N, C-alpha and C positions, 0 to 999 in steps of 0.2 A: 503492500497499499504507500504510497507516496505520500511524503510529508505535511501537516498540514499547515499553508499560505499562513502567516501568523500576523505578514507586514513586520516583524522585524530579522533583520540580518546583522551578522557577523561580517565586518569587513576589517583586513588585516593593514597597515599602511607602512609603507615604511619611512624613516624618518627625513624630513625635511621635504615631503611632498603637499602638496593644494589640495584640504578637500574639498573647499570651493572657495571662490574669486568675488569680489564685490560687484553685484549684477546678475550673477549668475539666477536662478529660477532657485527659487524654493521649495523644491519638493521633496525636503526631507527634513529630521533630526538626528541629530549625535549624541548617543550618551558615550562618553570613555569607559572604557572597560580597564584598559591600561595602556599606561604612557601615559602622553602628553602634549598638547598643542599651544601654539602661541595664537590670539587674536590681533586683526592689523587693521587698520582703518587709514583713511588718506586716499592720495593719489597712486596710482602705479609706479610711480617713479619716485616715492618719496614715501613710502608707507612706513607706520610705526607702532611699535606693541606698545598695544591698550591693555590687554591682560595675557594672564597663561591660566590653564586648565588643566586639569589633572584628572588621575580616576575618581570617577564618580558623578564630575559636572556633565551639565546636558550646553547644546549648541545647538543653533539655526532652527529654534523652534518658532521666533517670531515670525522669522519669513514664512514657516511653514503654515503656521495659522492663517495669519493676513494673506497668502499668496501673492505679497509683495517680493522684489528681485533683493537678493541679500544683499546688504549694506557694512558689511565687514569682509576681509580674507579671513580665512582661517589653513594654518599649514600644520603639521606634524613638527614635535621637536626631536622626538625620539620614536623608535616603532612603536605605532599605535594600537590598541586594537578599537575599533568604534561598532558600537550597535546603532544601527540604520533603522529609523522609526519613519518609515514611508508616508503617502500623502494619503494613500487609496486606507491606510488603516485606522487612521487618525480622523478623515472625514465619515467612514464608519461609524463610528464610536461617538463620533458630534451628533451625526444626524437622529443617533439615539436618546442624546441627552435631551435633561426638562427643556423648554424655550427660556425658560430664567437663566440658566446655566450657561444656554448661547449668547444669549443677548447680553447678559454680563460680559463675559468676554470680549462681547464685540465692543463695550465701552474700552473693557482697559487699552486693548490692542489699541483701539482708537486714541486713547488719552497718550499710550506709552509714545507713539509715533509721533503726532504731535509736540509733548516734552522733550524727545531726544534729538528732533529737528529733519527725520527719518520721513518720507514720503507715508500720505494715510494711507488705511486700511479702504478696500476695496468695500464696496456695500454688500458684495458677494461674498466675501471671506469668509464668511462659514458656511456650509454644508447646514441643510436643515431640509425637513419634509414641507416646512411654509415656505412660500417666496420670500427672497432677501427681501435685506432689510426691512419698511416699517413694518412686514405682516409680520416679522421676528417679535419685534418690541411690543405687536399688539396681543403676539400670543405671551408674551413674559407678562405684560401688566394684567393678563385676562386670567395666567395661574396664580398670583403673586392675588389679587383678586378675589381669586375661589381660595384660596387656601385661608385668607382671613375672613370671609362670609361665610367658609367649614367650619371654624370654629363656634360659630355662632350658632349655628343651624341645629346642633342638639340645642340649645336651650330655646328654639324658639319655634320648636315644633315644625320644622319643615321636612322634616325626615320623613320617610312612610316605607313598608314593608308592602311589597306586592307578591302574592300568592299565585303559582304556578301548580297545577295539578301534576302528580308524577303516576301513571299508570301501569299498571302490569298488563304486560304485553298479551301473556297468555289467554289469560279472559275479561281483560278490559275493566276492570275494576280501578278504582282512583286507592291507593294505597297510600299517600304522603302526597305533600306539601313541598315544596322549595320557594323558602323567605329569602326575598329580594329585594335590594334597597334599592329606594329611589328617593329623589331630592328636589322639591320641589323649591328653588327659589327666587325670591319674590320680585324678580324683576326677570333675573333671563329665564325663568321657566320651570320647564323639566329638564335637568341637566343629567346625564349619559352616565352611567356608571362607570362605564369605561375613561368616563373623564374624573371623576373625583374619588373613586377609591385608587386609584392606580397614585392621585396625591396624596391621599392621605394616607399611602402604605410608601410613602416617601417621607413624611413628615411627622411619623408617628402616632397620627392621631386615631391612626385605625382602630390602635385597641380602646378607644373612646365607643368609636362606631362600632364595633362589636359588639362591645358589652351590651350599647343600649340595641343592637338588634336581635341580640337572644332575650334580651329581658321580654322584648314587645313579643319575640316568637312564642316567649313561656304566658305572657296576658294574653296570646290569641286562640290559643292552643286548644283551650275549654270548648270556644266558639265552634271550632273544625272538628273538635273529638263530636261534639252532638248530632252534629250533624252524617256522623255514621252509628246510630243507635243498633243497626243488628250487624254491623261488621267487625274487624279486630280496628283496636283504634289507630288513626290516621300518625302517620310520624312526618315532622317537619325537620326539613334539611335544614340549614342555618353557614353561611359560607362565614369562614375561618382563615387567616393566612397561619403558614407554620411561623411568621415573629412573634404570632399572639399569643402561639402551642407554646411559643420558648417563655411566656410571663411565667412569676415563679406564682404559684397559687391557684394556675389559669382553672383548674380542676376543681378545687374546692369553690371557687366560682362560681363556677355553671353548673355543677351539685345543688348549690345552695339555692342559686337562681330559680332553679325549676323547684326546688320544695318548696319556696316561697308562692309558685302558685298550684302546685299542687299538679305538675306535668311530670310523668314519668319519665326518669333516665332511657326506658328503651324506647319514647317517642321521639327522642333525640336523635335528628344525624347531624354531625360534624361535615361539611366537606370542604379538605383542604386543597388550596387552592398552591399549586407549583407555577407560579408569578415571579419567586423570589427565590434568591439563591437562602440557602439555609448555612446560617455561620456553627448551629449548635442544635446540630440533628440529633444528638444522643438527648437531648431535652422534650423535643419534636415527639421520639420515639416513646418515651415515657408517659410523655402526655398522651398519645394516643395508645398507651397499651392500658394506662389506668383507663381511661371513660371508654373502652370496651369491658373493663372487670367489670363496670357499674354500671352495665348493659346498652349502651349508647352506640350507637352504628357508626364508623368513620370512613369514608368515601375521599379517596385518590379524585379530584377534580381535573376537569377539562386533560384528560391521561394524553399525553401522547406531545403536549405541546412547550409541557413548560420545562424545566432546567433539566429535571432530575427524576423521573416517571419510574423506569425500571431500579435505578435505585431505591426509591421510596419503597416502593413493592417487595423489594427482597429486603428489607430493613423495617418494616413497618407492622402493624398487623391491621392493615383496613379491613374491613370488611365489606365493599364493594369498590370499582373504579365507574368515572364517569366516561364516557367515550365524546370525544368532543364534536360538536357542533361541525365546525371545519371538514370532516369527515362523512360525517353523517350528511348533511349538505350533497356528496358529491358521491357516493357509493354507486348511482348508476350510469356515472357516464365516467367516473376515474376507476379504472380497473386497482391502483394502486389503494385509492380510498377502501375499496372494497376488501382488498386482502390484509388491509391493516386493521377494519372491521374485524375481521374473520380471524385472524392472532391475537387480538385481543379478547374476543371473547372466549377462544381456545383458551388465552393463557389464564382469562378468568378462572375454567372451569377445572384445572389444572392447580389452581390453587386454593379453588375453594371459596371464592369469593361472588358474588354478586354483582351486576352489570347495569349499567343506564347509558340510554342514549339520548343527548338533549341536540335539539335541531329538527325533531321530526315532523312537515313541514305538507305532509300527503298518505294518506291508507296508505302507499303503494309502499313507498319507506317502512312501512308501522309493521306492515304485513310481513314484509321483506326480512326485517331487525326479528320479528319472532320466532319464523323460519331458523332461522340462523340459532336459536336460541339464546336471546337479551331478555332479560328477564323485567326490567322497566323502563320507560319511554316519557318522552317530555316533549313540547314542540306545539305551535299555534294549531298541527293538527288536531290535539285534542283539546286544549284552550292557552290563548297568552296569560301572561301575568295579571295580573288584578288586585283591588283593595280587597278587604275583607269584606267589606258590606257589599259591594258587589258580585263577590261569590256568590255570598249568602242568597245576596237577590234575583241572581239566575237561577237558582238554584243547586246549590251545591250537590243536594242529595242525589242529580243526574252521576251517578258511576258506575 
């Protein structure tokens, strides 16, 4: 198998050799692994040394980031090993970064260029999914505004839970509900969970939001239970991230919350999202094991799209996995998606865990998944997410 291209390459350069000259394109930055270099400024016929850099130092990063020409010349003083950081690698990382980080970096580069007397950074210096220039500014301002407003949303009753039914694909019964967070912003209207949940995870507010969602779901469970008088009690799935499950005392908090509202632990399903890298894997494993011991189910959400799906399955005692909609939506048109679903179902059978398929939009998909052995499904084919009042008004008993 060929080596993975990380965008980082090692170069060994002899002594007294130019690395780059003033006016060259800024297509890379360098970290000195061993050896040393001198930084030279001035006209080509009268270069003067302005700095000497040794192992551990970085140079060339400003021209790389703002796409301007080099403003200095760098030459090795001794045999030197450099780690080269290519533009494509940095562009990829920056394009995935938060708009606030992109915008702040733009400002820093512009201020550096203006105070150093070098040419100004171009408007399109930093790559972004948004259009360059003012659109990045707008995205940054929106992010900062949402962050401020999100801290007020919990106290201002702006958050709500919408419930989407979970259907037993083998007999068509409603067996549970996924509690999905919604934010009714006073001026922006309904803010997408994809926008504010990611923001909450990055800023640490996710713990408070998760606690609010768990408490509201526990409060609502008796009404959901009352609608199933002749069936087994429905379960409620609540989304929590791995960092939340690392919180000390999280299992005790969950247990106490459910006890307060007379909701049995067996009626709770935790859906663990794999949207962030886990720094304390053992703490998550311990929390999942404790929740399972108390009777709760724990599902690996969006299986196959996150950071560590197979590693999670190997180390954590999940009761089910959720097959992501990205595969379900294309299972009839993409053989790859079909085989991925088929493999996930076979894997779940061998591990002895249940499967849930999300994003089911039509009867054909529901029937195909049922025939393949998938246990539970959800999607607009069955019902869209809706507030509990609307769910009850539409006849929650139609299961």
